[in-house]
C-alpha angles and dihedrals in degrees: 000000000000110000093228092052092046092051092046092051091046093049090047091054089046091052092051090050092049089049089053091053097042100040101034093143091060091055092048090052092048102040099023130228124317107234093196092056092048092049098045101032099037128229112355091022092134091056091048093048094051091048090049091050088050092051091050090051091049090051092049090047092054091047091051095044093051094042093236095130094108093046092047094050092046091050095048106030101017093099092055095047110032118197118256112252115234114245 
């Protein structure tokens, strides 16, 4: 993938995640509350869930923009799915 395109996509994902964290109330008004989050996380669970989703999106955006996706997946899931050795 072209580095400029990769960086633009990563920064776009990062911006959406930051918008989730900063403007949580707008997302709650648009999408509505999450009953599961309110039941399991207590009062304000919907706010917490939208902020958590935003943080995950920010993290993914940084990973994509810096092209560390392969390294991240190898570090976290590499033990579960070892690479095939060439013959």
